C-alpha positions in Angstrom: 143.1 -148.2 85.0 145.8 -145.8 83.8 145.5 -142.0 84.2 145.1 -141.7 80.4 142.4 -144.2 80.4 140.6 -142.5 83.5 140.8 -139.1 81.9 139.5 -140.5 78.6 136.5 -142.1 80.5 135.8 -138.9 82.3 135.7 -137.0 79.1 133.4 -139.5 77.4 130.9 -139.2 80.4 130.9 -135.5 80.3 130.3 -135.2 76.6 127.6 -137.8 76.6 125.9 -136.1 79.5 126.0 -132.9 77.5 124.3 -134.6 74.6 121.1 -135.7 76.5 117.8 -134.1 75.6 116.8 -131.2 77.8 113.1 -131.3 78.7 111.5 -127.8 78.8 108.6 -127.4 81.2 105.9 -125.4 79.6 103.5 -123.5 81.8 100.0 -124.8 81.7 97.6 -122.2 80.4 93.9 -121.9 81.0 92.0 -120.2 78.1 89.5 -117.6 79.6 87.0 -115.4 77.9 87.2 -111.7 78.9 84.0 -110.7 80.8 81.4 -109.1 78.8 79.3 -106.3 80.1 76.1 -104.9 78.6 75.7 -101.3 79.4 72.3 -99.9 78.7 72.1 -96.3 77.6 69.7 -94.4 80.1 67.3 -92.6 77.9 64.3 -91.6 80.0 62.1 -89.4 77.8 59.3 -89.0 80.3 58.2 -85.4 80.9 59.1 -85.6 84.5 62.7 -86.3 83.8 63.3 -83.5 81.4 65.3 -80.4 82.1 63.2 -77.2 81.6 62.9 -75.7 78.1 63.5 -72.0 77.8 60.4 -69.7 77.8 60.8 -69.2 74.1 60.4 -72.9 73.6 57.2 -73.3 75.7 54.9 -73.5 72.7 57.1 -76.3 71.3 57.1 -78.0 74.7 53.3 -78.2 74.7 53.3 -79.8 71.3 56.1 -82.3 72.3 54.6 -83.4 75.5 51.8 -85.7 74.2 54.0 -87.1 71.4 56.7 -88.1 73.9 54.0 -89.7 76.1 52.8 -91.8 73.2 56.5 -92.4 72.1 55.6 -91.0 68.6 59.3 -90.1 68.1 59.2 -89.7 64.2 56.7 -86.9 64.7 58.9 -85.4 67.5 61.8 -85.3 65.0 59.7 -83.6 62.4 58.6 -80.9 65.0 62.2 -80.3 66.2 63.5 -80.1 62.5 60.8 -77.5 61.8 61.6 -75.5 65.0 63.1 -72.2 63.9 65.4 -70.7 66.4 68.9 -69.1 66.5 69.5 -70.5 69.9 68.4 -73.8 71.5 68.4 -74.5 75.2 70.4 -77.4 76.5 67.2 -79.0 77.4 66.0 -79.0 73.8 69.3 -80.4 72.6 69.0 -83.1 75.2 65.5 -84.0 74.0 66.9 -84.0 70.4 69.6 -86.4 71.3 67.4 -88.6 73.2 64.8 -88.9 70.4 67.5 -89.8 67.9 68.9 -92.4 70.3 65.3 -93.9 70.7 65.2 -94.1 66.9 68.7 -95.7 66.6 70.3 -92.6 65.1 73.5 -92.6 67.0 75.5 -90.1 65.1 72.8 -87.5 65.2 72.2 -88.2 68.9 75.9 -87.7 69.6 75.9 -84.4 67.7 72.8 -83.1 69.5 74.1 -84.2 73.0 77.5 -82.5 72.3 75.5 -79.3 71.4 73.8 -79.6 74.7 77.2 -79.5 76.4 78.2 -76.4 74.6 75.3 -74.7 76.2 75.5 -76.3 79.6 78.9 -78.1 80.0 78.1 -79.6 83.4 74.8 -81.3 82.5 75.3 -84.7 84.2 72.5 -86.5 82.4 74.1 -85.6 79.0 77.4 -86.8 80.2 76.0 -90.0 81.4 74.1 -90.7 78.1 77.2 -89.8 76.0 79.5 -92.1 78.2 77.2 -95.1 77.6 77.0 -94.3 73.9 80.7 -94.1 73.6 81.2 -97.5 75.5 78.8 -99.2 73.1 81.0 -97.9 70.2 84.2 -98.9 72.0 85.3 -95.3 72.2 86.6 -95.8 75.6 88.7 -92.6 76.1 85.8 -90.4 75.1 83.6 -92.4 77.5 86.0 -92.1 80.3 86.0 -88.2 80.0 82.2 -88.1 80.3 82.0 -90.6 83.1 84.4 -88.6 85.2 82.4 -85.4 84.5 79.2 -87.1 85.5 80.7 -88.3 88.8 82.3 -84.9 89.4 78.9 -83.5 88.9 77.5 -85.4 91.9 75.9 -88.4 90.2 76.4 -91.4 92.4 75.2 -94.3 90.4 76.7 -97.9 90.4 76.5 -97.9 86.6 78.9 -95.0 86.3 81.4 -96.6 88.6 81.1 -100.0 86.9 81.4 -98.4 83.4 84.6 -96.5 84.6 86.0 -99.7 86.1 85.4 -101.5 82.8 87.2 -98.8 80.9 90.2 -98.7 83.4 90.4 -102.6 83.1 90.5 -102.4 79.2 93.1 -99.7 79.5 95.5 -101.9 81.6 94.8 -100.2 84.9 93.5 -103.1 87.1 94.0 -101.5 90.4 91.8 -98.5 89.4 89.3 -101.0 88.0 89.2 -102.7 91.5 88.4 -99.4 93.1 85.6 -98.8 90.6 84.0 -102.1 90.9 84.1 -102.0 94.7 82.4 -98.6 94.6 79.7 -100.0 92.4 79.2 -103.0 94.7 79.0 -100.7 97.7 75.9 -99.1 96.0 74.7 -102.3 94.4 76.0 -105.2 96.6 74.3 -108.2 94.9 75.0 -107.2 91.3 76.7 -110.2 89.7 78.3 -108.4 86.9 80.2 -106.1 89.2 81.4 -109.1 91.2 82.6 -110.8 88.0 84.3 -107.6 86.9 86.0 -107.3 90.3 87.2 -110.9 90.0 88.7 -110.3 86.6 90.4 -107.1 87.9 91.8 -108.9 90.9 93.2 -111.6 88.5 94.7 -108.9 86.2 96.3 -107.1 89.2 97.9 -110.4 90.5 95.9 -110.4 93.7 95.3 -114.1 93.6 94.3 -114.6 97.3 91.5 -112.0 97.0 90.5 -113.4 93.6 90.3 -116.9 95.2 88.0 -115.7 97.8 85.8 -113.9 95.3 85.5 -116.8 92.9 84.5 -119.1 95.7 81.8 -116.6 96.7 80.6 -116.5 93.1 80.4 -120.2 92.9 78.4 -120.5 95.9 75.6 -118.9 94.0 76.5 -120.1 90.5 77.9 -123.6 90.9 77.3 -124.6 87.3 79.0 -121.7 85.7 81.9 -123.3 83.7 83.7 -119.9 83.2 83.9 -119.5 86.9 85.4 -122.9 87.3 87.9 -122.0 84.7 88.8 -118.8 86.5 89.2 -120.7 89.7 91.5 -123.2 88.0 93.6 -120.2 86.8 93.8 -118.7 90.1 94.7 -121.9 91.9 97.5 -122.6 89.4 98.8 -119.1 90.2 98.7 -120.1 93.9 100.4 -123.4 93.0 97.4 -125.3 94.4 97.6 -128.0 91.7 95.0 -130.4 93.1 92.4 -127.5 93.3 93.2 -126.6 89.7 92.5 -130.1 88.7 89.2 -130.2 90.5 88.2 -126.9 89.0 89.1 -128.0 85.4 87.2 -131.2 85.9 84.2 -129.3 87.1 84.3 -127.0 84.1 84.4 -130.0 81.8 81.5 -131.4 83.6 79.5 -128.2 83.1 80.1 -128.0 79.3 83.7 -126.7 78.7 84.7 -127.8 75.2 87.7 -125.8 74.3 90.5 -128.2 73.1 93.2 -126.0 74.6 91.5 -126.5 78.0 91.1 -130.2 77.6 94.8 -130.3 76.7 95.5 -128.3 79.9 93.5 -130.6 82.0 95.4 -133.6 80.6 98.7 -132.0 81.3 97.7 -131.2 84.9 96.7 -134.8 85.5 100.0 -136.0 84.0 102.1 -133.6 86.1 100.3 -134.7 89.2 100.4 -138.5 88.7 97.0 -139.2 87.3 98.5 -140.8 84.3 95.5 -142.8 83.2 93.1 -139.8 83.3 95.6 -137.7 81.5 96.0 -140.3 78.8 92.2 -140.6 78.4 91.8 -137.0 77.8 94.7 -137.0 75.2 92.9 -139.8 73.4 89.6 -138.1 73.6 91.2 -134.9 72.1 92.5 -136.9 69.2 89.2 -138.6 68.6 87.4 -135.3 68.4 89.8 -134.1 65.6 89.9 -130.8 67.3 93.8 -130.5 67.7 96.7 -131.4 65.5 99.0 -134.2 66.6 101.8 -131.6 67.3 99.7 -130.0 70.0 99.5 -133.2 72.0 102.9 -134.5 71.1 104.8 -132.6 74.0 102.6 -134.3 76.6 103.3 -137.8 75.0 107.0 -137.0 74.9 106.8 -135.9 78.6 105.5 -139.4 79.4 108.3 -141.0 77.4 111.0 -138.9 79.1 109.4 -139.9 82.5 109.6 -143.5 81.3 105.8 -143.9 81.3 106.1 -145.9 78.1 102.9 -147.9 78.3 100.5 -145.0 78.7 102.5 -143.2 75.9 102.1 -146.2 73.6 98.4 -146.5 74.5 97.8 -142.9 73.4 99.8 -143.4 70.2 98.1 -146.6 69.3 94.7 -145.0 69.7 95.6 -142.2 67.3 93.0 -142.2 64.4 93.6 -141.6 60.6 97.3 -141.2 60.7 97.5 -141.5 57.0 95.3 -138.5 56.6 97.7 -136.2 58.5 100.0 -133.9 56.7 103.4 -135.3 56.0 105.0 -133.2 58.7 102.4 -134.4 61.3 102.9 -138.0 60.2 106.7 -137.5 60.5 106.3 -136.2 64.1 104.0 -139.1 65.0 106.5 -141.8 63.8 109.3 -140.0 65.5 107.3 -140.0 68.8 106.3 -143.6 68.3 109.9 -144.6 67.7 111.0 -142.9 71.0 108.3 -144.8 72.9 109.3 -148.1 71.2 113.2 -148.0 71.3 113.5 -149.4 74.8 111.3 -152.5 74.1 112.1 -153.0 70.5 115.1 -151.0 69.1 114.6 -152.6 65.6 111.0 -151.5 65.3 112.0 -148.0 66.7 114.6 -147.7 64.0 112.0 -148.5 61.4 109.7 -145.8 62.8 112.6 -143.3 62.8 113.4 -144.0 59.1 109.8 -143.6 58.2 109.6 -140.3 60.0 112.8 -139.0 58.2 111.4 -140.1 54.8 108.3 -138.0 55.5 110.3 -135.0 56.7 114.1 -134.9 56.2 114.3 -132.0 58.5 113.0 -133.9 61.6 116.1 -132.9 63.7 115.4 -135.0 66.8 115.2 -138.1 64.5 118.5 -137.2 62.9 120.1 -137.2 66.5 118.3 -140.5 67.3 119.8 -142.2 64.1 123.2 -140.6 64.9 123.2 -142.1 68.3 122.1 -145.4 67.0 124.9 -145.7 64.4 127.4 -144.4 67.0 126.5 -147.1 69.3 126.9 -149.6 66.4 130.3 -148.0 65.8 129.3 -147.0 62.3 131.1 -143.7 62.6 130.7 -142.4 59.2 126.9 -142.8 59.2 126.7 -141.4 62.7 128.8 -138.3 61.7 126.6 -137.7 58.7 123.4 -137.6 60.8 125.0 -135.3 63.5 126.1 -133.0 60.7 122.6 -132.8 59.3 121.2 -132.1 62.8 123.8 -129.4 63.4 122.1 -126.8 61.2 119.0 -126.8 63.4 119.6 -124.1 66.3 117.8 -126.2 69.0 120.1 -129.2 68.2 123.3 -127.5 67.5 124.9 -128.1 70.9 123.8 -131.6 71.0 125.2 -132.3 67.6 128.5 -130.8 68.4 128.7 -132.8 71.5 128.1 -135.9 69.6 130.5 -135.1 66.8 133.2 -134.4 69.4 132.5 -137.7 71.1 132.6 -139.5 67.7 136.1 -137.9 67.0 137.3 -138.7 70.3 136.1 -142.4 70.1 138.3 -142.5 66.9 141.2 -140.8 68.5 140.8 -137.9 66.0 141.8 -135.3 68.6 142.1 -132.4 66.2 138.5 -132.8 65.0 137.3 -133.2 68.6 139.1 -129.9 69.6 137.4 -128.2 66.6 134.0 -129.3 67.7 134.6 -128.5 71.3 135.8 -125.0 70.5 132.5 -124.5 68.5 130.6 -125.9 71.5 132.3 -123.6 73.9 131.0 -120.5 72.0 127.4 -121.8 72.4 127.6 -123.2 75.9 126.9 -121.8 79.4 129.3 -124.4 80.8 132.5 -123.0 79.3 134.8 -124.0 82.2 133.9 -127.7 81.9 134.4 -127.5 78.1 137.8 -125.7 78.5 138.8 -128.3 81.0 138.2 -131.0 78.5 140.0 -129.0 75.7 143.0 -129.0 78.1 142.8 -132.9 78.6 142.6 -133.5 74.8 145.7 -131.2 74.2 147.5 -133.2 76.8 146.6 -136.4 75.1 147.9 -135.0 71.8 151.1 -133.9 73.5 151.5 -137.5 74.9 151.1 -138.9 71.4 153.7 -136.6 70.0 
């Protein structure tokens, strides 16, 4: 083989290598619901729990006492509205706020409780009640202020620490949330909501080892909780414990998990770890449920094709239902994928699928590349060039198209055109040294011809 032939062969190999599809690895995501907490507003209206009214309010106190005992709150409001006084004690404002809360008048309750704080700024029961009220209304910054005041005032209650942890977690401060949930658990060690809150905070903070220990502890007492199994799957993925992630996802499915995104994630996990048949079964199940578009499961099928797992890929594709009812774009993607799965076994049939795909969507860029490569192999250079040029306008396929066009020009010894395409490719490529080397080789060939 001459030096010229050797150089030409080397250049062809390099350009063809550059034109291969790159397969992107997508991170597998587990869809989780954020934990929900129900914070009850402490609103104890029993007389033993009330702060003392002022002496000027003693007669009113005697009237209120039996009404509060019988929970006749409407009559209590009537008496309070009728009470004539320039100044009310903090205790009376507190009773007013609590009664309005009991009747569901949240705005009036908030106004009365804030009036109580104007009289007695450190009244911890008011701060506690306002905090819970603001949490229910998702006014977290207001609630935070009152929680801090209640704790500073000496109230050591797990609800306060749990509420403060919840707020910190929602405000993107997971480490503070961890401290709050731990304090709540110190005072109430068997309270499941605090444990679940701590688990979520540990996950948000990236402390996956501690989260793994916590989720296993929770599963010991709640082994059928699908959300805990999903959390365990997410944690084990973060720890790169793929087999445990698969087990966790399967347990979540067994206990009722139905989100299509999580079924798809389970299928992807199985495929990535060699359980091809189980992964294929889940993808078929997803399609049969009509819960996902074909475009959502196509990357997994294409992964099988690129990994030369053609039979499982074809099994999934042939089980697809109601193809004709898909949108034209989805149908186009289906036939493009079917063509890729078929081209090794039956190139003629694959070509038919590719053309059908392109008829449904003229902008199916990967099919344009496939057809360009087909006609390039058949040495039908003009047709191959046309398809490469059509694919070139799509950013994700521009480099591949330019490499194909350069190879076409080189095959026909159109060196000037090859150089033009290579210079364009160089501006887009990370491997500029290799392209520059090949530009030099072509220039040498041109000089030899001259």
